C-alpha positions in Angstrom: 40.3 21.6 18.3 38.1 23.5 15.7 40.3 22.0 13.5 38.8 19.0 14.1 35.6 19.8 14.6 35.9 21.3 10.8 36.9 18.2 9.7 34.3 16.4 11.3 31.8 18.1 9.8 33.3 17.8 6.3 33.7 13.8 6.7 30.1 13.5 8.0 28.9 15.5 4.3 30.7 13.2 2.8 29.2 10.4 4.5 25.6 10.9 4.0 26.3 11.5 0.1 27.9 8.4 0.0 25.0 7.3 1.6 22.1 9.1 -0.5 24.2 7.7 -3.8 24.5 4.0 -2.8 21.8 2.2 -4.6 21.2 -0.7 -1.9 18.0 0.1 0.1 19.7 1.1 3.4 18.3 3.1 6.3 19.6 3.9 10.0 17.6 3.1 12.5 17.5 3.4 16.0 17.4 0.4 18.8 14.0 0.8 18.7 13.3 -0.4 15.1 12.4 3.3 14.5 14.2 4.8 11.1 16.6 8.2 11.5 17.4 8.8 8.3 16.8 6.5 4.9 18.2 7.1 1.6 16.1 7.0 -1.5 16.8 3.8 -3.1 15.2 2.6 0.6 12.4 5.0 0.2 11.8 4.2 -3.5 11.2 0.2 -2.2 8.3 2.1 0.1 6.6 3.9 -2.3 8.0 7.5 -0.6 10.3 10.0 -0.2 13.2 9.7 2.9 11.8 12.4 4.8 8.4 10.4 5.1 9.8 7.8 6.1 11.8 9.1 9.5 10.3 8.1 12.5 8.1 5.0 10.9 8.8 2.0 12.1 11.0 -0.8 10.2 9.3 -3.9 10.3 5.5 -2.1 9.9 7.4 -0.6 5.7 8.8 -4.5 6.3 6.6 -7.2 7.5 8.5 -9.9 9.4 7.9 -13.5 7.5 8.7 -15.1 10.9 8.6 -13.7 14.1 10.6 -15.2 16.3 13.7 -14.1 14.3 12.8 -10.5 15.6 11.9 -12.2 19.5 15.5 -13.1 19.0 17.0 -9.7 18.1 15.7 -7.7 20.2 16.7 -9.8 23.1 20.3 -10.0 21.9 20.2 -6.4 21.4 18.5 -6.2 24.3 21.9 -7.8 26.2 24.1 -5.4 24.2 25.0 -8.6 21.6 26.8 -7.2 18.4 26.4 -9.5 16.0 25.0 -8.9 12.4 21.2 -9.9 12.3 19.3 -11.1 9.4 15.5 -11.4 8.8 13.1 -12.5 6.3 10.7 -10.1 5.2 7.9 -9.1 2.3 6.3 -6.4 2.0 4.0 -4.4 -1.2 6.0 -2.9 -4.1 5.0 0.4 -5.2 3.7 -0.8 -8.1 1.5 -3.4 -6.7 3.5 -6.6 -6.9 4.4 -8.1 -3.3 8.0 -8.3 -2.9 10.2 -11.0 -0.8 13.5 -10.3 0.7 15.7 -10.2 3.8 17.2 -7.3 6.1 20.1 -7.1 7.9 20.9 -5.3 10.7 24.2 -4.4 12.3 24.5 -2.6 15.6 26.8 0.0 15.7 28.2 2.8 17.9 30.9 4.8 18.9 31.8 2.7 21.9 31.0 -1.0 23.7 29.0 1.3 26.5 26.9 3.2 23.6 23.5 2.2 23.0 24.1 1.0 19.2 21.4 2.4 16.6 21.2 0.1 13.5 22.3 -0.1 10.7 19.9 -1.7 8.4 20.4 -3.2 4.9 17.3 -4.5 2.6 18.1 -7.8 -0.3 15.0 -8.1 -2.7 15.0 -11.5 -3.3 11.8 -12.0 -5.5 8.5 -10.7 -6.3 4.9 -12.1 -7.4 2.7 -9.9 -9.8 -0.1 -8.2 -8.7 -3.4 -9.8 -8.8 -5.8 -9.0 -11.1 -8.4 -7.1 -10.1 -11.7 -8.7 -9.5 -14.3 -8.0 -12.3 -17.7 -6.0 -11.0 -19.9 -8.6 -11.0 -23.8 -6.7 -10.9 -26.9 -9.0 -12.0 -29.0 -8.4 -15.4 -32.3 -6.1 -12.8 -29.2 -4.6 -11.2 -27.7 -3.4 -14.8 -31.2 -2.2 -15.9 -32.0 -0.5 -12.5 -28.3 1.9 -13.5 -29.3 2.2 -17.3 -32.7 3.8 -16.2 -31.4 4.9 -13.4 -28.4 7.1 -15.5 -31.3 8.0 -17.7 -33.2 10.0 -15.0 -35.8 7.8 -14.7 -37.1 8.1 -11.4 -38.0 4.6 -9.0 -41.5 4.6 -9.2 -40.6 4.9 -13.7 -37.9 1.9 -13.0 -40.3 0.5 -11.1 -43.0 -0.1 -14.1 -40.8 -0.8 -16.6 -38.6 -3.2 -14.9 -42.2 -5.1 -13.6 -41.0 -4.2 -9.5 -42.0 -2.5 -6.6 -40.3 0.3 -5.9 -39.4 -1.1 -2.6 -37.6 -3.7 -4.8 -35.7 -1.3 -7.1 -35.0 0.5 -3.8 -33.4 -3.0 -2.4 -31.3 -2.8 -5.3 -30.1 0.8 -5.1 -29.4 0.0 -1.3 -27.3 -3.1 -2.6 -25.0 -1.3 -5.8 -24.1 1.4 -3.2 -22.8 -0.8 0.1 -20.8 -2.8 -2.9 -19.4 0.2 -4.2 -19.8 2.5 -1.5 -21.1 4.8 -2.9 -22.7 8.1 -1.3 -25.7 8.8 -3.5 -27.2 8.0 -7.0 -25.3 10.1 -9.0 -21.8 8.9 -7.7 -24.0 4.9 -8.3 -24.2 6.0 -11.6 -20.6 7.5 -12.3 -19.0 3.9 -10.9 -20.8 1.8 -13.1 -19.9 4.1 -15.7 -16.3 3.9 -14.6 -16.2 0.1 -14.0 -18.2 -0.4 -17.8 -20.9 -1.7 -16.4 -23.0 0.6 -18.7 -21.3 1.1 -22.0 -19.8 5.0 -22.7 -21.0 6.8 -25.5 -24.9 5.5 -26.1 -27.9 7.3 -25.3 -30.6 6.6 -23.7 -28.3 4.7 -21.4 -28.1 1.1 -22.0 -27.4 -1.8 -20.5 -24.9 -3.1 -22.3 -24.8 -6.9 -24.1 -22.2 -8.2 -21.1 -24.2 -11.0 -19.0 -24.0 -10.6 -15.7 -24.1 -13.4 -12.5 -28.3 -13.7 -13.9 -31.4 -13.7 -11.3 
């Protein structure tokens, strides 16, 4: 009896070793689609680690392209059918590209009566490159307000130099803060430099030569 248990442990460890070394993305899920075990290839495809995938739902990681496929599979599993099921999916790769492929789920269990687990394999069929980031859009007035702000100007001084009222300057600052989700003026200036709206290595800060969308 003890020898049998020892053999079972040895074979289980060998199976897990093979599972981890398989280059194909593979996961074991419960019948509801919760990940129980994932190999490194599957985790890499999700930009994560095997341990962090545990407990996640496989259809949260890979979005079905046809919901009807999932409903049919759920009904088949409820009736304990043991066919191979395929779902067309798409997902965001770690580098940002949009990939699409096919998930294949095979019900597996030690007996017909036992509730099966699902052996899930992913096949990548193609990808679209990550979209280019939208260019930062600011008006000429916003650019000049930011340059004055970066140079330490107060609202009153910026208003005088731009021919605006204090409320006018505040209006532009509020628009920029909302657009960039900046919490204060310091963060607003930092974001302006990071986005290339204000040129680096120039003092006093200048609005730069790039044209905005005009005003």
